[in-house]
N, C-alpha and C positions, 0 to 999 in steps of 0.2 A: 504495500499500500505506498501510494505518493503523501506526500503532508505537507503542503505550507504554512507556514507559521510565522508567526508577529509576535515583540512583543510591544504591552500598549501601557500609559495608564490608569487603571483602572474606572476611572470617571468615562472614559471613554465609550469603557467595554455595552454598556447598553446601549446609548446609543448607535454605534457600527452594527449588535445586532438588526436594527429599525431598517435602516440604510442599508444594508448586503443585499444582491439580490444576486444569486450564483446560479439561478438554476438546480441543478442534481448534486451542485459542491457543499458540502455536508462542513456551515463553520458552527465550532465549538471554541470554551474555553475554559480556561482553567487557571491555579494561581495559588500555589501551595503558601502554607502560611508564611514559610523562612525569608517568602521571595514578597518585593517592593511592586510588582510589575503581574501582570495579566497574562499569558502566551492566548492566544487567538491561534485556529487550526483550520486548514483547511486539508479535510482529507480525499483521495482523486484516486479512480481507479488505474487510471495510467499516467505516468511521466509527460505525454504531449498533451496532456489538460493545467500544466502545472505553468505554460505562460501566460494564459488567461490567465485562470484564477488567481495569479499575482495580479493581472491588471484590473481582475474586479474588484480585489481587496485594498488591492492603494488608491480607486473611485473612490472606492465606500468611503476609507479612511478622509478623502481631502474632502468628502462633503462634510465630514461631524468635526474638519478642523486640525486633525493630524495627519501631519506626512511617513506614513510605514513603508520596511523596507523587510518584505519578508521573505522566506530562505524557504530550501526544499533537500528535503530529507524523506528516506522512507523507514516503516516501521513494517514487520510483521501483521500479517491480517490479521489473528487473532488479539491482539496487542490492541489491534484498532477498537474489535467490539470489545473492548473491555476496559480500555483505558480514563475515560471519562467516570470510572466506577470510582475510580481511589480516592478523586476529587468531589465526589459526593457521597455525605457521612450522614447518621442521625441528628439531628437538628432540634433542640427545647424549644418551643416556643414559649412556651405557657407553662404553669401548675396544670392547665387541662390541654395545651396541645401538643403534638411531636408527629415530627417530619420522618418518616423511612425508607431511606430505599428499598425495595425490595430485597437484594444480597443481602439486608440484614436484619439483625431475629431483635424486636425489642417487648421487653415486658412493661408494659404502661402499669403508672400510676393507677391509687385508686376513685374516677375521676376522669380520668385524661383520655383525652383521643389521640387517636392515632394514624394518619396519612401515609399514605403507604404513595409513594411516587415516583414513577419512569420516568422526567424528565425527558429523556434520547433527546434531538436535538433543537426541542423548543422550550424555550427562554421561561425558568422557575424553578430553584429550587428550597427555593425556601434562606438561602446565604449570601445573595446578592441583598444589601440595606435596602433598596427600596422593596422587595419582596417582604423581604423582614419585618419593613414599618409597619407593612399595610396587610399583613397578619396577625401583629398585637394587636393595631387596632381593630381588623373583624375579631380577632379576638375577645376585648373585651366589649365589643356593641353587644355579642353575642349574651354576655355577663348581664347587660343591663337589660336588652330586651333583645331574646331569638324569633320570636313572634314575626315576621318581618322578610319582607318578599330583599330577594338580592341577583345585582344581572353585574357577569364581571365583563369590562370593555377590555378587549385585547387579553385574551384571556391565557395567552401561552399555553405550555406545559395545563394548563387549568387549577392553578395550586392553592389561587386563594378564592375562587365557584367551592371547591371540592370542602376548602376550609368550615366555609361558610355553610355550607351542608353539613360537616356532620358535628359543627354547633348551631345546628338545631334551625339555619332558618329555612326558609318556604320558599319556595316558586323558583329555586337556583336555577340560573342558566349563565352562557355568557359565550361572546362571538371575538374571533379576530380574523385576522387579514390572511394569514398564510393558513393554506388547505393543510400543513403538515402539523401545525400545530395542531389544528382543531381535533387531529383525529387523535394525534395525542392526549391532548384533552379528554377523547371521550372516553378512550381506552383505561385513562388512567380514574374517570368515576368508575365504573365499570370495575376495576380491581380495587375498589374503595365500597364496591356494592350499591351506589349511589346512582337514582334518576337525573341528571342532568343533564339539559338539553345544551352541547358546543355545535354553533354553527360558523358557517366561515360567511363575511360580512366586513362591512368597512362602515367608518363614518359620515364618507360622502356617499351615504344611501342607504341611513339608516331605516327611514321607513321598507327596505325590506328586506333590512339585518335580523333588525332583534326578536330575539325569538318568542316572541309574543306571550301564549299558551300557555306559557309557561311564569308568566309574571301576569293572574289573574285576569287574563286576557284584556289589557291593557299595553302602551311601551315604554311604561314607567314601573320604577321599583322604589322601594322603600330606602332601603340602602345601593348605592354604586361604588363600583373599586373602576379606576382607572388609571391604573399602570402603566405609561407610558410615551411620552419624553412632552419633555415639558414645550418647547414652540407648536408642539402636535396637538396638548392641552388647551394651548393660547386659539392659535388655529381655528380649532375646533368645538366653541366654548361655548356655545349656541346648540349643538345639535349634544351634544354631549349632558348640557342643564339638564334640555329638554327628555335626557329620562330617567328623571329622579320627581318624585312624587313632591309637593307642596308639601315638606314641612323634615322633609326626607334629607336625608345624608348623603356623601359625598366623597369618596377616599379621592383623593388627587397623588400622582405618584411617579417617577420618572424622570423627577426634576433637581439638577445642580442649584446648590446654596444660591449661588448665581440669580437662575432663573425664577425661585421663587416668590420674589414681592410682583414679578410679571406677571406669573402665571394666577396667583392671590387678588388683587388686582381685576383681573378677565373676568373673574366669578362671582369676583364682586357687585362688578356690572349689571350681571346677570341678576342677584337677589339672592348670593349668597353671602351668609358670613361665617367667615374661620372658630371654628369648636375649638380647636389646639393643630397642632402642629410636631413635627419632631426628626431631628437631623440624625444619621446614623453616616460618620462617612462625612466626604462630601454632596451628600442625595438628602434631600429635604421634604417630608412626606406631610400632605397635609388631609385635614379633617374638618368637610362642609358642608353646614345645615344650607336648608335650603330654607329663606322666609316666603 
């Protein structure tokens, strides 16, 4: 197996996943605890694909504002299939929620829900600061009142919606623009014994996207999570705002700290008041209430 790889600062990982369009090329990332940089990798079936893969990766880097210098190497096929496993370990989110990969065994504490997740090539393992913050908010909201509908915008691996369902939210559903992510999310929901509807869709055609039958027959939900990117949250503020019931709550994430004021102001203009926010590393996540 041929692999194209490069190292980048953690702040560019999520944006790079969002903008990279490599067709059949599989983009993954990992960071050892001893490292300060994250390694991005493209796995290729043929070495002849390397020049094109490098071109696409460099182009994606320029879009997010970083110059990449990819290198080409090789690894045994079996190592490729299992390589991401060593970087995805069981993560305790709270006394009520733990996220585990299917290859690790966990004995839950009393009252603790275990979310089994194989991220495949989709974004979302619970270890990235944006996902972690969203899970913490979901966990807290479930304790407060889980008798609410939930929508996951940009679902990735499905981790946020699955966590919401495990913690008691009803009518849980989600969507993502990436069909591979949707498939992965549905597989993860099934692995957890949950009936969650994930569909392919995007914010530019929201009326045809939201899986409405799972949220009471309407296009809105009581709690909405959108873990995408700051600029996308601003660009589609109207569309995202329209999915939240009056008095409902909105979790916004995927936001670099310096981008947060712009995002907060964009949603204030749509009638949302900030309830709280939390910073993990360089990423800030906000909880907002629709007035």
